[in-house]
C-alpha positions in Angstrom: 2.8 1.4 -18.6 0.0 2.3 -16.3 0.7 5.4 -14.1 0.1 4.8 -10.4 -0.7 7.6 -7.9 -0.8 7.1 -4.2 -2.6 9.2 -1.7 -3.8 9.1 1.9 -0.6 9.3 3.8 -0.1 11.6 6.7 0.9 11.9 10.4 -1.0 10.0 13.1 -0.4 8.9 16.7 0.2 5.3 17.6 -3.0 3.4 17.6 -4.5 5.4 14.8 -5.6 4.5 11.3 -5.0 5.6 7.8 -6.3 4.4 4.4 -4.0 4.6 1.5 -5.3 4.7 -2.1 -3.5 3.9 -5.3 -5.2 5.1 -8.4 -4.1 3.7 -11.8 -4.4 5.4 -15.1 -5.6 2.3 -16.7 -7.3 -1.0 -16.0 -5.9 -3.1 -13.1 -8.3 -6.0 -13.7 -5.7 -8.6 -14.7 -2.9 -7.2 -12.5 -1.5 -8.4 -9.2 -1.0 -5.3 -7.2 1.1 -4.6 -4.1 2.0 -2.1 -1.4 5.6 -1.7 -0.4 7.2 0.6 2.1 10.7 2.0 2.7 11.9 3.5 5.9 14.9 5.8 6.0 18.1 3.8 5.7 16.3 0.6 5.1 15.5 -1.5 2.0 12.1 -1.4 0.4 9.9 -4.2 1.8 6.7 -5.9 0.7 3.7 -5.0 2.9 0.8 -6.6 1.1 -0.2 -8.1 -2.2 -3.6 -8.8 -3.9 -4.1 -10.9 -6.9 -6.7 -10.5 -9.6 -8.6 -13.4 -7.9 -8.6 -11.5 -4.6 -6.0 -13.7 -2.9 -4.0 -11.6 -0.4 -0.7 -12.0 1.3 0.8 -9.8 4.1 4.1 -9.3 5.7 4.1 -10.9 9.2 4.7 -7.4 10.7 1.3 -6.1 9.5 -0.9 -9.2 9.6 -4.1 -8.5 11.5 -3.6 -4.8 11.3 -3.5 -3.9 7.6 -6.0 -4.9 4.9 -5.4 -4.7 1.1 -8.3 -4.4 -1.2 -9.1 -3.4 -4.8 -11.9 -1.9 -6.8 -11.4 -2.8 -10.4 -14.2 -0.5 -11.5 -12.3 2.4 -10.1 -8.9 1.1 -11.0 -7.9 1.6 -7.4 -6.1 -0.4 -4.8 -6.4 0.4 -1.1 -4.4 -0.3 2.1 -6.4 0.1 5.3 -3.9 0.5 8.1 -5.2 0.1 11.7 -3.4 0.0 15.1 -0.5 1.9 13.6 2.8 1.8 15.5 5.9 4.0 15.1 7.8 1.3 13.2 5.2 1.6 10.4 6.7 5.0 9.6 7.8 4.9 6.0 7.2 6.0 2.5 4.5 3.6 1.1 4.6 2.7 -2.6 2.1 1.1 -4.9 3.5 -1.5 -7.4 2.1 -3.3 -10.4 3.5 -6.8 -9.9 2.3 -8.0 -13.3 3.6 -5.5 -15.7 5.9 -3.4 -13.5 5.7 0.2 -12.5 5.7 2.1 -9.2 3.9 5.1 -7.8 5.7 8.1 -6.4 5.0 7.1 -2.8 3.1 8.6 0.1 4.6 9.3 3.5 3.2 7.7 6.6 4.5 9.0 10.0 3.4 7.4 13.2 4.3 9.1 16.5 4.4 7.5 19.9 
């Protein structure tokens, strides 16, 4: 199973931006990849998905603000997050939808 390592989390004020990265230890070329998030006391939820063919899907709550992308040459998936709001505060996880596997998560905190 490919190891996934997230980075790029941090603390920002509302309206700010962050770019998360998910680096895989092996090829992601044929994998559908996703970003999920989990806020304290809540279930983990899907944020965005990108297929090998570059089709994307987003949770309604992040449409127009977040963008998922991938660089197969770098075995990396990105999540560009703009116009952040406090309800975006959560631990964000990278997920290999094709073969399974999760990263350890990176914390995003948005203050008002």
